[in-house]
C-alpha positions as a LaTeX table, in Angstrom:
\begin{tabular}{lrrr}
\hline
Residue & $x$ (\AA) & $y$ (\AA) & $z$ (\AA) \\
\hline
Met1 & 94.60 & 68.70 & 107.72 \\
Asn2 & 96.96 & 70.97 & 105.82 \\
Thr3 & 95.52 & 74.39 & 105.02 \\
Thr4 & 96.99 & 77.49 & 103.46 \\
Leu5 & 97.10 & 80.45 & 105.82 \\
Thr6 & 96.44 & 83.82 & 104.24 \\
Thr7 & 97.38 & 87.14 & 105.80 \\
Val8 & 96.67 & 90.53 & 104.27 \\
Tyr9 & 99.43 & 93.15 & 104.33 \\
Pro10 & 99.24 & 96.77 & 103.19 \\
Asp11 & 102.55 & 96.58 & 101.29 \\
Val12 & 105.62 & 94.42 & 100.64 \\
Asp13 & 107.65 & 95.85 & 103.52 \\
Ala14 & 104.91 & 94.99 & 106.01 \\
Ala15 & 104.77 & 91.42 & 104.65 \\
Ala16 & 108.51 & 90.82 & 105.03 \\
Val17 & 109.51 & 88.29 & 107.67 \\
Asn18 & 111.22 & 89.92 & 110.63 \\
Trp19 & 113.55 & 87.14 & 111.76 \\
Ser20 & 114.34 & 88.86 & 115.05 \\
Asp21 & 110.69 & 88.39 & 116.06 \\
Val22 & 110.77 & 84.70 & 115.14 \\
Thr23 & 113.92 & 83.90 & 117.11 \\
Glu24 & 113.46 & 86.08 & 120.22 \\
Gly25 & 112.77 & 84.36 & 123.52 \\
Leu26 & 111.78 & 80.77 & 124.14 \\
Gly27 & 108.87 & 78.87 & 122.69 \\
Ser28 & 107.75 & 77.12 & 119.56 \\
Trp29 & 107.61 & 78.60 & 116.10 \\
Asp30 & 103.80 & 78.40 & 116.30 \\
Ala31 & 103.75 & 80.51 & 119.46 \\
His32 & 106.00 & 83.09 & 117.80 \\
Asn33 & 103.81 & 83.08 & 114.69 \\
Ile34 & 100.69 & 83.76 & 116.79 \\
Leu35 & 102.52 & 86.52 & 118.65 \\
Arg36 & 103.61 & 88.10 & 115.34 \\
Leu37 & 100.06 & 87.94 & 114.00 \\
Cys38 & 98.78 & 89.61 & 117.17 \\
Lys39 & 101.42 & 92.37 & 116.94 \\
Asp40 & 100.53 & 92.95 & 113.27 \\
Ala41 & 96.81 & 93.06 & 114.10 \\
Arg42 & 97.38 & 95.58 & 116.86 \\
Ala43 & 99.46 & 97.79 & 114.55 \\
Val44 & 96.73 & 97.74 & 111.89 \\
Leu45 & 94.03 & 98.42 & 114.47 \\
His46 & 95.84 & 101.60 & 115.53 \\
Ser47 & 96.80 & 102.64 & 111.97 \\
Glu48 & 95.23 & 105.32 & 109.77 \\
Glu49 & 93.76 & 102.71 & 107.40 \\
Ser50 & 90.04 & 102.68 & 106.64 \\
Asp51 & 87.69 & 100.83 & 108.97 \\
Ala52 & 86.80 & 98.39 & 106.16 \\
Tyr53 & 90.50 & 97.53 & 105.69 \\
Lys54 & 90.97 & 97.08 & 109.45 \\
Ile55 & 87.97 & 94.74 & 109.71 \\
Gly56 & 89.13 & 92.66 & 106.74 \\
Tyr57 & 92.67 & 92.46 & 108.07 \\
Leu58 & 91.57 & 91.51 & 111.58 \\
Lys59 & 89.14 & 88.90 & 110.23 \\
Ala60 & 91.94 & 87.27 & 108.20 \\
Thr61 & 94.34 & 87.45 & 111.15 \\
Ile62 & 91.87 & 85.80 & 113.51 \\
Phe63 & 91.30 & 83.05 & 110.94 \\
Cys64 & 95.07 & 82.46 & 110.71 \\
Ile65 & 95.43 & 82.27 & 114.49 \\
Gln66 & 92.55 & 79.77 & 114.69 \\
Glu67 & 94.16 & 77.59 & 112.00 \\
Val68 & 97.52 & 77.57 & 113.81 \\
Ile69 & 95.80 & 76.55 & 117.04 \\
Lys70 & 93.76 & 73.83 & 115.27 \\
Ala71 & 96.92 & 72.46 & 113.62 \\
Lys72 & 98.68 & 72.27 & 116.99 \\
Ala73 & 95.73 & 70.36 & 118.46 \\
Glu74 & 95.91 & 67.63 & 115.80 \\
\hline
\end{tabular}
């Protein structure tokens, strides 16, 4: 099943792909994507954003991680 993954970012700079994160270390692109999502989620959790924004962002991030894991299982 092919689904569109949606991630919420506070601005354009935060949404930009950081290629150094994608290519560092060993492992699959999926593993790096999950790691990046977790790093982004942690940064938002500790940010000065509103609690409503944090909850929405974390909910979307968890959904994206679940979809990556489901796609790997297929």
